[in-house]
One Martini backbone bead per residue (centre of mass of N, CA, C, O) as a GRO file, in nm:
protein
  312
    1MET     BB    1 -13.130 -20.586  14.505
    2ARG     BB    2 -12.879 -20.488  14.347
    3THR     BB    3 -12.664 -20.590  14.070
    4CYS     BB    4 -12.308 -20.689  14.007
    5PHE     BB    5 -12.134 -20.817  13.732
    6PHE     BB    6 -11.811 -20.984  13.698
    7ILE     BB    7 -11.625 -20.988  13.412
    8THR     BB    8 -11.344 -21.222  13.425
    9PRO     BB    9 -11.035 -21.320  13.453
   10ILE     BB   10 -10.923 -21.562  13.682
   11GLY     BB   11 -10.770 -21.813  13.716
   12ASP     BB   12 -10.525 -21.923  13.892
   13LYS     BB   13 -10.368 -21.945  14.167
   14GLY     BB   14 -10.124 -21.682  14.142
   15SER     BB   15 -10.204 -21.548  13.902
   16PHE     BB   16 -10.244 -21.268  13.730
   17ASP     BB   17 -10.551 -21.282  13.693
   18ARG     BB   18 -10.622 -21.333  13.993
   19LYS     BB   19 -10.490 -21.083  14.118
   20ARG     BB   20 -10.646 -20.878  13.957
   21SER     BB   21 -10.936 -20.965  14.022
   22ASP     BB   22 -10.914 -20.943  14.331
   23THR     BB   23 -10.840 -20.644  14.348
   24ILE     BB   24 -11.083 -20.523  14.199
   25PHE     BB   25 -11.307 -20.657  14.367
   26SER     BB   26 -11.211 -20.571  14.662
   27PHE     BB   27 -11.100 -20.252  14.616
   28LEU     BB   28 -11.342 -20.157  14.426
   29LEU     BB   29 -11.622 -20.293  14.384
   30GLU     BB   30 -11.720 -20.360  14.673
   31ASN     BB   31 -11.698 -20.074  14.793
   32ILE     BB   32 -11.897 -19.936  14.602
   33CYS     BB   33 -12.144 -20.124  14.634
   34LYS     BB   34 -12.190 -20.079  14.936
   35LYS     BB   35 -12.253 -19.774  14.912
   36TYR     BB   36 -12.515 -19.862  14.699
   37GLN     BB   37 -12.647 -20.135  14.757
   38ILE     BB   38 -12.468 -20.361  14.600
   39LYS     BB   39 -12.426 -20.673  14.455
   40ALA     BB   40 -12.134 -20.849  14.421
   41ILE     BB   41 -12.034 -21.058  14.134
   42ARG     BB   42 -11.864 -21.374  14.086
   43ALA     BB   43 -11.840 -21.675  13.951
   44ASP     BB   44 -11.665 -21.817  14.193
   45LYS     BB   45 -11.896 -21.693  14.413
   46ILE     BB   46 -12.113 -21.881  14.336
   47ASN     BB   47 -12.393 -22.022  14.544
   48GLU     BB   48 -12.533 -22.277  14.355
   49ALA     BB   49 -12.764 -22.548  14.273
   50THR     BB   50 -12.619 -22.518  13.972
   51SER     BB   51 -12.523 -22.426  13.685
   52LEU     BB   52 -12.269 -22.218  13.613
   53ILE     BB   53 -12.348 -22.124  13.332
   54ASN     BB   54 -12.635 -22.041  13.410
   55SER     BB   55 -12.550 -21.832  13.624
   56ILE     BB   56 -12.391 -21.648  13.442
   57PHE     BB   57 -12.626 -21.582  13.237
   58LYS     BB   58 -12.823 -21.474  13.441
   59ASN     BB   59 -12.643 -21.228  13.510
   60ILE     BB   60 -12.619 -21.112  13.227
   61PHE     BB   61 -12.931 -21.069  13.195
   62PHE     BB   62 -13.014 -20.940  13.511
   63ALA     BB   63 -12.817 -20.747  13.580
   64ASP     BB   64 -12.789 -20.414  13.633
   65ILE     BB   65 -12.472 -20.458  13.624
   66VAL     BB   66 -12.178 -20.469  13.410
   67ILE     BB   67 -11.838 -20.576  13.447
   68THR     BB   68 -11.560 -20.567  13.212
   69ASP     BB   69 -11.250 -20.744  13.169
   70LEU     BB   70 -11.035 -20.712  12.873
   71SER     BB   71 -10.792 -20.851  12.952
   72ASN     BB   72 -10.601 -21.049  12.735
   73ASN     BB   73 -10.826 -21.148  12.541
   74ASN     BB   74 -11.058 -21.312  12.660
   75PRO     BB   75 -11.293 -21.514  12.518
   76ASN     BB   76 -11.510 -21.534  12.740
   77VAL     BB   77 -11.539 -21.233  12.792
   78PHE     BB   78 -11.623 -21.150  12.503
   79TYR     BB   79 -11.872 -21.325  12.480
   80GLU     BB   80 -12.025 -21.210  12.729
   81THR     BB   81 -12.018 -20.917  12.634
   82ALA     BB   82 -12.185 -20.955  12.372
   83VAL     BB   83 -12.443 -21.046  12.510
   84ARG     BB   84 -12.489 -20.786  12.669
   85HIS     BB   85 -12.510 -20.600  12.427
   86CYS     BB   86 -12.771 -20.736  12.311
   87ILE     BB   87 -12.952 -20.652  12.562
   88GLY     BB   88 -12.906 -20.338  12.651
   89LYS     BB   89 -12.739 -20.308  12.911
   90PRO     BB   90 -12.543 -20.213  13.149
   91ILE     BB   91 -12.188 -20.143  13.072
   92ILE     BB   92 -11.843 -20.179  13.186
   93HIS     BB   93 -11.524 -20.099  13.082
   94MET     BB   94 -11.214 -20.277  13.117
   95ALA     BB   95 -10.840 -20.240  13.147
   96GLN     BB   96 -10.526 -20.272  13.093
   97ILE     BB   97 -10.265 -20.098  13.079
   98GLY     BB   98 -10.186 -20.113  12.726
   99GLN     BB   99 -10.427 -20.220  12.603
  100SER     BB  100 -10.544 -20.363  12.304
  101LEU     BB  101 -10.829 -20.299  12.133
  102PRO     BB  102 -11.067 -20.383  11.944
  103PHE     BB  103 -11.238 -20.232  11.696
  104ASP     BB  104 -11.542 -20.259  11.804
  105ILE     BB  105 -11.449 -20.119  12.116
  106LYS     BB  106 -11.227 -19.879  12.120
  107ASP     BB  107 -11.436 -19.618  12.134
  108PHE     BB  108 -11.509 -19.697  12.420
  109ASN     BB  109 -11.546 -19.647  12.735
  110THR     BB  110 -11.243 -19.702  12.930
  111ILE     BB  111 -11.100 -19.844  13.215
  112PHE     BB  112 -10.770 -19.805  13.310
  113VAL     BB  113 -10.589 -20.064  13.497
  114ASP     BB  114 -10.343 -20.075  13.762
  115HIS     BB  115 -10.325 -20.306  14.022
  116THR     BB  116 -10.011 -20.214  14.118
  117ASP     BB  117 -10.125 -19.910  14.144
  118GLY     BB  118 -10.240 -19.705  14.382
  119ASN     BB  119 -10.302 -19.439  14.227
  120ASN     BB  120 -10.461 -19.572  13.998
  121LEU     BB  121 -10.683 -19.697  14.174
  122LYS     BB  122 -10.800 -19.430  14.273
  123ASP     BB  123 -10.876 -19.323  13.995
  124ALA     BB  124 -11.052 -19.567  13.911
  125GLU     BB  125 -11.261 -19.543  14.139
  126LYS     BB  126 -11.386 -19.276  14.049
  127LYS     BB  127 -11.476 -19.370  13.766
  128LEU     BB  128 -11.644 -19.615  13.852
  129GLU     BB  129 -11.844 -19.469  14.035
  130GLU     BB  130 -11.960 -19.281  13.819
  131MET     BB  131 -12.063 -19.513  13.627
  132ILE     BB  132 -12.247 -19.649  13.832
  133LYS     BB  133 -12.431 -19.408  13.884
  134ILE     BB  134 -12.529 -19.391  13.593
  135SER     BB  135 -12.636 -19.690  13.568
  136ILE     BB  136 -12.860 -19.676  13.783
  137ASN     BB  137 -12.994 -19.447  13.589
  138THR     BB  138 -13.158 -19.591  13.339
  139ASN     BB  139 -13.377 -19.368  13.263
  140GLU     BB  140 -13.117 -19.158  13.183
  141VAL     BB  141 -12.988 -19.376  12.990
  142GLU     BB  142 -12.789 -19.436  12.712
  143ILE     BB  143 -12.731 -19.731  12.556
  144LEU     BB  144 -12.386 -19.788  12.460
  145ASN     BB  145 -12.297 -19.989  12.178
  146PRO     BB  146 -12.236 -20.151  11.893
  147VAL     BB  147 -12.529 -20.254  11.873
  148THR     BB  148 -12.707 -19.999  11.934
  149ILE     BB  149 -12.577 -19.817  11.719
  150SER     BB  150 -12.632 -19.991  11.467
  151THR     BB  151 -12.943 -19.993  11.492
  152LYS     BB  152 -12.975 -19.690  11.454
  153LEU     BB  153 -12.830 -19.652  11.176
  154ASN     BB  154 -13.024 -19.908  11.046
  155ASN     BB  155 -13.316 -19.930  11.155
  156ILE     BB  156 -13.324 -20.150  11.389
  157ASN     BB  157 -13.578 -20.346  11.541
  158ILE     BB  158 -13.506 -20.454  11.874
  159ASN     BB  159 -13.681 -20.682  12.095
  160PHE     BB  160 -13.539 -20.781  12.378
  161SER     BB  161 -13.644 -21.085  12.525
  162LEU     BB  162 -13.675 -21.277  12.821
  163MET     BB  163 -13.729 -21.591  12.781
  164GLN     BB  164 -13.795 -21.906  12.896
  165SER     BB  165 -13.663 -22.023  12.652
  166LYS     BB  166 -13.352 -22.114  12.566
  167ASP     BB  167 -13.379 -22.151  12.261
  168GLU     BB  168 -13.510 -21.879  12.203
  169LEU     BB  169 -13.288 -21.705  12.324
  170LEU     BB  170 -13.049 -21.803  12.146
  171ASN     BB  171 -13.182 -21.728  11.875
  172GLU     BB  172 -13.201 -21.427  11.935
  173VAL     BB  173 -12.900 -21.375  11.964
  174LYS     BB  174 -12.816 -21.474  11.683
  175ASP     BB  175 -12.992 -21.278  11.520
  176ILE     BB  176 -12.858 -21.021  11.622
  177LEU     BB  177 -12.567 -21.082  11.534
  178PHE     BB  178 -12.626 -21.099  11.231
  179LYS     BB  179 -12.747 -20.817  11.192
  180VAL     BB  180 -12.504 -20.654  11.304
  181THR     BB  181 -12.285 -20.760  11.117
  182ASP     BB  182 -12.415 -20.644  10.862
  183ALA     BB  183 -12.435 -20.346  10.958
  184LEU     BB  184 -12.129 -20.285  11.005
  185GLN     BB  185 -12.059 -20.282  10.692
  186ASP     BB  186 -12.231 -19.986  10.662
  187ILE     BB  187 -12.086 -19.750  10.810
  188LYS     BB  188 -11.908 -19.614  10.599
  189PRO     BB  189 -12.128 -19.535  10.388
  190LEU     BB  190 -12.291 -19.361  10.588
  191ILE     BB  191 -12.077 -19.147  10.627
  192GLU     BB  192 -12.033 -19.070  10.328
  193ASP     BB  193 -12.331 -18.989  10.273
  194SER     BB  194 -12.360 -18.777  10.533
  195PHE     BB  195 -12.040 -18.693  10.460
  196ASN     BB  196 -11.902 -18.449  10.256
  197LYS     BB  197 -11.605 -18.301  10.220
  198ASN     BB  198 -11.691 -18.102   9.971
  199ASN     BB  199 -11.991 -18.075  10.147
  200SER     BB  200 -11.979 -17.975  10.438
  201THR     BB  201 -12.209 -18.081  10.706
  202LEU     BB  202 -12.345 -18.075  11.044
  203THR     BB  203 -12.632 -18.062  11.009
  204GLY     BB  204 -12.781 -18.243  11.266
  205LYS     BB  205 -12.809 -18.580  11.361
  206TRP     BB  206 -12.581 -18.773  11.564
  207ILE     BB  207 -12.395 -19.068  11.611
  208ALA     BB  208 -12.215 -19.162  11.902
  209ASN     BB  209 -12.018 -19.291  12.164
  210THR     BB  210 -12.194 -19.065  12.361
  211GLY     BB  211 -12.430 -19.008  12.154
  212ILE     BB  212 -12.612 -18.734  12.077
  213ILE     BB  213 -12.572 -18.488  11.808
  214ASP     BB  214 -12.687 -18.143  11.779
  215ILE     BB  215 -12.648 -17.952  11.475
  216VAL     BB  216 -12.555 -17.612  11.363
  217GLN     BB  217 -12.462 -17.471  11.054
  218ASN     BB  218 -12.262 -17.155  10.973
  219GLY     BB  219 -12.058 -17.209  10.765
  220ASN     BB  220 -11.762 -17.214  10.972
  221SER     BB  221 -11.983 -17.247  11.188
  222PHE     BB  222 -12.095 -17.394  11.511
  223SER     BB  223 -12.371 -17.549  11.694
  224GLY     BB  224 -12.486 -17.721  12.008
  225LYS     BB  225 -12.581 -18.047  12.133
  226TYR     BB  226 -12.536 -18.305  12.398
  227GLN     BB  227 -12.462 -18.617  12.492
  228TYR     BB  228 -12.365 -18.839  12.791
  229TYR     BB  229 -12.482 -19.114  12.864
  230SER     BB  230 -12.780 -19.010  12.774
  231LYS     BB  231 -13.119 -18.888  12.706
  232ASP     BB  232 -13.020 -18.605  12.753
  233TYR     BB  233 -12.925 -18.292  12.714
  234ILE     BB  234 -12.607 -18.165  12.881
  235GLY     BB  235 -12.470 -17.998  12.637
  236LEU     BB  236 -12.251 -17.752  12.487
  237LEU     BB  237 -12.153 -17.625  12.153
  238GLU     BB  238 -11.870 -17.449  11.981
  239GLY     BB  239 -11.737 -17.359  11.643
  240ASN     BB  240 -11.481 -17.439  11.388
  241ILE     BB  241 -11.347 -17.455  11.061
  242ILE     BB  242 -11.010 -17.613  11.017
  243ASP     BB  243 -10.852 -17.786  10.793
  244GLY     BB  244 -11.064 -18.036  10.847
  245PHE     BB  245 -11.144 -17.918  11.132
  246PHE     BB  246 -11.336 -17.946  11.431
  247VAL     BB  247 -11.338 -17.677  11.653
  248PHE     BB  248 -11.425 -17.681  12.012
  249LYS     BB  249 -11.650 -17.590  12.263
  250TRP     BB  250 -11.744 -17.714  12.593
  251LYS     BB  251 -12.047 -17.763  12.809
  252TRP     BB  252 -12.212 -17.796  13.092
  253VAL     BB  253 -12.528 -17.706  13.237
  254ASP     BB  254 -12.501 -17.856  13.554
  255ARG     BB  255 -12.183 -17.809  13.547
  256ILE     BB  256 -11.835 -17.750  13.620
  257LEU     BB  257 -11.784 -17.817  13.285
  258ASP     BB  258 -11.504 -17.783  13.055
  259GLY     BB  259 -11.384 -17.742  12.703
  260ILE     BB  260 -11.239 -17.923  12.434
  261GLY     BB  261 -11.233 -18.003  12.068
  262TYR     BB  262 -11.241 -18.256  11.794
  263TRP     BB  263 -11.278 -18.312  11.433
  264ASN     BB  264 -11.173 -18.539  11.167
  265ILE     BB  265 -11.215 -18.521  10.794
  266ASN     BB  266 -10.952 -18.644  10.645
  267ASP     BB  267 -11.050 -18.928  10.790
  268ILE     BB  268 -11.349 -19.157  10.734
  269ASN     BB  269 -11.321 -19.475  10.746
  270GLU     BB  270 -11.405 -19.496  11.088
  271GLY     BB  271 -11.499 -19.218  11.110
  272ILE     BB  272 -11.538 -18.929  11.301
  273LYS     BB  273 -11.261 -18.828  11.457
  274GLY     BB  274 -11.200 -18.758  11.814
  275GLU     BB  275 -11.170 -18.521  12.093
  276TRP     BB  276 -11.158 -18.453  12.449
  277PHE     BB  277 -11.105 -18.171  12.686
  278TYR     BB  278 -10.997 -18.022  12.960
  279ASN     BB  279 -10.911 -17.714  13.068
  280TYR     BB  280 -10.739 -17.804  13.326
  281GLU     BB  281 -10.518 -17.953  13.133
  282GLY     BB  282 -10.427 -17.698  12.922
  283TYR     BB  283 -10.626 -17.672  12.700
  284THR     BB  284 -10.676 -17.498  12.380
  285CYS     BB  285 -10.797 -17.371  12.097
  286GLU     BB  286 -10.553 -17.209  12.011
  287GLY     BB  287 -10.348 -17.443  12.035
  288LEU     BB  288 -10.490 -17.636  11.837
  289ILE     BB  289 -10.488 -17.447  11.589
  290GLU     BB  290 -10.183 -17.415  11.570
  291ILE     BB  291 -10.119 -17.711  11.513
  292ILE     BB  292 -10.285 -17.735  11.254
  293LYS     BB  293 -10.149 -17.498  11.087
  294GLU     BB  294  -9.855 -17.637  11.114
  295GLY     BB  295  -9.896 -17.959  11.059
  296ASN     BB  296  -9.861 -18.118  11.368
  297PHE     BB  297 -10.085 -18.313  11.376
  298ILE     BB  298 -10.191 -18.569  11.614
  299ASN     BB  299 -10.348 -18.826  11.674
  300ASN     BB  300 -10.416 -18.902  11.992
  301ILE     BB  301 -10.327 -18.676  12.221
  302GLY     BB  302 -10.524 -18.821  12.401
  303LYS     BB  303 -10.808 -19.018  12.583
  304ASN     BB  304 -11.094 -18.889  12.463
  305GLU     BB  305 -11.309 -19.018  12.262
  306TRP     BB  306 -11.494 -18.873  11.964
  307VAL     BB  307 -11.719 -19.059  11.772
  308ILE     BB  308 -11.859 -19.048  11.448
  309TYR     BB  309 -12.090 -19.250  11.248
  310GLY     BB  310 -12.372 -19.087  11.187
  311LYS     BB  311 -12.672 -19.020  11.067
  312ILE     BB  312 -13.039 -19.005  11.192
   0.00000   0.00000   0.00000
């Protein structure tokens, strides 16, 4: 039976953290997991005659899916999340609505949940179920997190194996963390080397927070294909360059999903930042271009970031 481990601030009975964790575990996670025959596990519900710490890390290492609630910047949660990132297995990020996430992980898809709002819980349930379904199909999924993206950008070959020796395992984790920490320092130069604003070209393969983007540029227009948390290309895009913005239309090839998006190269200090929007939300390329030409563009006008880190 597949397992799903819930990394979460638990807190004392009656505390905000406990109420939030109980609500998400009982009303979201358990219901979805039952539907797909997955065993949902939380640390305080583990009933094993062994060290609790050992049981927690065993689940971090071996669970098919990990869901982590990053609310309130709990240090234990972030530590355990980082270990899961190093292992390179499926992990789903969640956080309280309004939560400000740290630099290292803020670009990655996060489900924001207000556990006190019934309508929001219903919306979050749909998003969580979709991401769990994607995570189940691990053979079709490209595992993306700060560690795996950095190793791709810096051509670091890490074969993380779960060895029998605890000491060997911990040393392997430390080694990965040191390598990735060094590699993260080089992300900005990689972007600047592979993308010069004065000689801008999109042609090539790029690594982004949603997977690989393969683009061909012809003058001020471009087209291409993209992944979305997958190993195969599942979507197409085409667009134009306007005042330092790449404005494009996108669509999935096997679903009735389409929309627009942009990337902004006026500031590439932390990557080529952009966003994507569904057409049904009322956004249009024409409207986006008008905002850009009027000089009234404000970053983060939406909620779905699409950040490019560099060429591969």
